[in-house]
N, C-alpha and C positions, 0 to 999 in steps of 0.2 A: 392850500392849507396855510393858515396864518394864526399867530398867537391871539387868543381871545382877550387877553388882558395886557396892561402895560407892565414892563419889568418892575416898576416900583409899586409895591403894595400899599404902603402908607408913607406920607411925607409930613414930617413934623419939623418945620423950620429947616435947619441944616442936617437934621437926622432923617434918614430914609430907611425903610425896611423893604428889602427886595424879595420878590417871589423866588429868586434863585436861592437866597439864604433860607427861605422857608422850606423849599423842596429838599435842600441838602440836610436841614435839620430833621425832616421827616424820614429821609433815607437813612440817616445815621441811627435814629431811634428804632425804626422798624428792623433794620439789619441787626442791631444789637439785641433786640427782643428775640429775633429768630435764633441767633447764636446762643443766647442764654437758655432758651427753651431746649435746644439740642443738648447742651452739656448737662442740663438737669435731667433729661431723659437717660443720660449715660451715668447717672448717679453722682454728678459733680455739683458743686455749689454754683448756682446761676449768678449769684452776686459777684463772683470773680470776674465774669465777663463785663459787668457794668463798671467794676473798679478798673479793669484793664482799659476801658474806654477813656477814662480820665488820664491815663498814661499815654495812650496812643493818639488821641484826637489832635493835639497841637502838633506833634512831630509829623503826623500824616498830612495835615493841611500845609505845613511848611514844605514838606517834600513834594506835594502835589503842585504847589505854586512855583517852586524853584525849577522843577522839571519843565513846566510849561514855559516859563520865561526864558530859561537858558538853553533848553534843548528842543522843545516843540515849536517855539515861535519861529516864523520865517526870518531869514537874514535880510536886513534892510530897514528903511525908515519906518515901515508899518509893522515891524516886528520887534526884534531884540534891541535895535537901535533906539526905538522909542522908549523902551523901559530903561535903558542905560542913560538916556538923556533926561528922563523923569523918574528917578528911583522911587519916588513916593508911590507911583503907580504899581510897583511890585507888591505893595501891601494891600492894594484895593481888590481883594479877591471877590468882593460882592459884585464886581463888574464882569465876573466870569473869568475864565482862563486858569483852570487847574487841570491837572492830568492824573488819571487814576494810577498810572505806573509809578509816578513819584510817591503817591500816597502808599501804595503797596510796599515799595522798597523801604522807605524810612519808617512808615508805620509798622511794617512787618518786623523790622529789626527791634523796634521798641516793644512790640508784643512778645517776641521771643525772650527778651530780657526780663519782662514782667513774669512770664511763665517760669523761667529759670529761678528767679529770685523767690517766687512764691511756691516753688517745687510742685507745680501742677503737671498733670499728664499732658504733654505737649500735643500728641496726635489727636486726642479727643477734642481739645480746644481748637486746634487748627481746622478740624472738620466743621465745627460749629462756625468758625470765622468764615470758612469758604461758603457755607450756605448763606450767612448773613451778608457777605459781600455781594453776591449775585443779585439778591432782591434789592439791596441798597443802591447798587449801581443802576439798576433798572429805574428806580424811582428818581434818582438824581438826574437822569436824562430829561425829565420833564422841564427842569430848569434851563437846559440848553435850548429847548423849544421856545420858551418864553423870552430868552435872551437873543433869539435868532442867531444861534451859533451851532457849530458842528453840522455843517451842511457840505454838500459836494457839488459836482459840476451841474450844468443846466440839464433839465430833463423835461420831457413832455408827458410823463406819467401823471395819472389823475391825482396822485397824492404829492405832487411836487410842492415844494415849500416856497412861499413868497418871502423875499428878504428885502427889507428897506435899504435905501442907499447908505444910510449911516452905519449899517452893520455889515456891509459887504467888504470882502477882502480882495486884494488884487488877484487876478485881472478883472474880477467881476464888478469892481467899483466903476468900471468904464460904462456909463449909462448909454453911451452911443452904440456900443457894441452889444451891451447886455441891458436893454431897457427894463423898466419896471415890470413889464408884462412877463419877463422871463421867470421861470420857476426852477428850483434847484433840488437836488437829491437830498431828502431828509435823513442824513446819516444818524442823527440822534434817534430817530424812530427805528432804524434797523438795529442799532445797538440795544435800544430799550427792549425790542422784541426778542433779540437773541439772549439777552441776560435774563429776562423774565422766563423764557422757555427753559433756559438752563437751570434756573431755580426749581421749576416744576419737576424737571427730569431728575435732578439730584435729590429733591425731597422725596419723590416716589421711590427712588432707589434706596434711600436711607430707611424707608419704612418697610418696603416689601422684601428687600434683600439684606436685611440687617444681620441675618445669620451667616451670610457669605462674605460680608464686608469685614475688612480689618480696619482698625483705627488708623486714620491717615488716608484711607482710600478716597473719601469724599473731597478732601483738600486737593489731592492729586487730580481728581476729576475736574475740580474747579480750575486748576492750573492748565488743564487740557481744553476745557470748554471755552472759557472766556477769551484767552489769547487767540484761539483759532478764529473766532468771529472777528476779533479786532484786527487780525492779520489782513483779512480780505477787505474789511471796511476802510482800512488805512489807505488803500490804493486810491480811494476817491476823495481823500482829504485835500483841501486846497489851502489850508492854513498851517501846514507843517513845513519843517525844513527837511528836504530830501538830499541824499547824497548826490553831488553834482553828476548830471548825466544819467541818473537812474531813477526808477519809480519807487525806490526803497528809502525808508528812513530808519531811525534807531528802533522804533516800535516793531518794525518787521523783524529785525534781528533778535530783539528780546523775546518777541512772541514765539519765533521759531525755536529758539533755544529752550524756552520754558516748556513748550508742547512736547518736543522730542524727549527732553530729559524726564518730564513727568510721566509720559507714556511708557518709557523704558523702565522706570522704577516700578510702575504699577504692574507691568507684565512680569518682571523678574520676581516681585514679592508674591505673586500668585502662581508662579510656575512650580514651586516646590512647597509642599506643606511644611510648616514649621515643626520643630521637634516637640513643642508643647502639645500640638494637635495629635501627633503620632502617639505620644504617651497617653493622652486621654482616650484615644481610640483603642489602644492595646488594653488599657485598664477596663474599658467598657466590654471588650470581647471576653476577657477573663471573668468579669462579673456575670456575663450572660452564660458562660460555660458552667459556672458554679450554680447558678439558678436552675439550669437545665438538669444538672446532676441531682440536685435536691428534689426537683419535681418528679424524677424517675425513681425515687425511693432511696437515694444515696445520701450519705453524709460526707461533708468535706472536712478534712482534718488539716493540721498544719503541715508545712513542708510539701504542699502539693498532693497529699494523699486523699484519695476518694475511696470510701468504704461503702460497699453495697450492702444495705440492710438485709436483702434477701439471702445473701451468702453468709451472713453472720453466724447462722446456726451450723453451717457446714465447716466453719473454721477457716474459710477462705477470705483472704484480704486482697482486694484489688488495689494496687498502688500505681498511681499515674505520676510519673516523675515530672519535674518542672518543664515548662514549654521549651526551654533552651535545650534540655536533654533530648526531647523528642522520642522517648522510649516508654514502653508499657511493660510493667512487671507484675507477675502474679505470685503471691506467697501463700503457701498452705501451712496451716498450723498442725 
């Protein structure tokens, strides 16, 4: 497997348009479109999502780049030291090197501020954002393929990825040990597949089980689905900084905390029915009882009294006290 195109789409003198930038633009647009469609289905103004994008986009890109440079990059001359020696490269995001966790953290904070300032229902909008993020992340991984990045250790699998020498990271840049014929694990493909599948699953859930979902459930499911896949994919990363002597990095810790916390909240909020649902159920039962009484030739009066029309001529009045009293009294005139 090898990218069918060059990373540069168009070159106009010193100005170049990269496929990476085009795929990221498509990912942001389609993700926002999905989120706006969801909130519109929930009776909210879809334009609020597009307006939110204007607030969130820049902070999310800044967070994604800073996370990659200062946390994700390997320690050494081919990682963070290179960025510190050439600070201008920190701004060159079109060359690749952004991290979704940084975008979620800083972009999420900005989104919550926007929701609070505009007094929008936060859980509905977070559900839409969760759906949009999954499909957007899947599309964005195409840019990693074209840039020959986000790959893992050598493999003999038929879908192994060919990586040019210029795009290899240590130790795979040693062409004597890892010649050009070596193929690598396409981690971008695994994450693309996982995110796309997650979008399909959450979308189906949002449509088929809408009567059982509560606002906020879809976002919790997103926070369970995406980090779970990323947790296992991260073990095969070769371009990350890991805690010395361990196969773990910060992504593992953040993913584990996010999944456990989100799953716990989701279980707890569905363990007990909220008071609002209990009230609606009680009201529905009382309404059904009243309809039954009327269908049997009875009339319902105030204060919980039911008068049987058949007994009206005999002067008998059947009085059913309130449900709380739980008693049945018969009065004779």
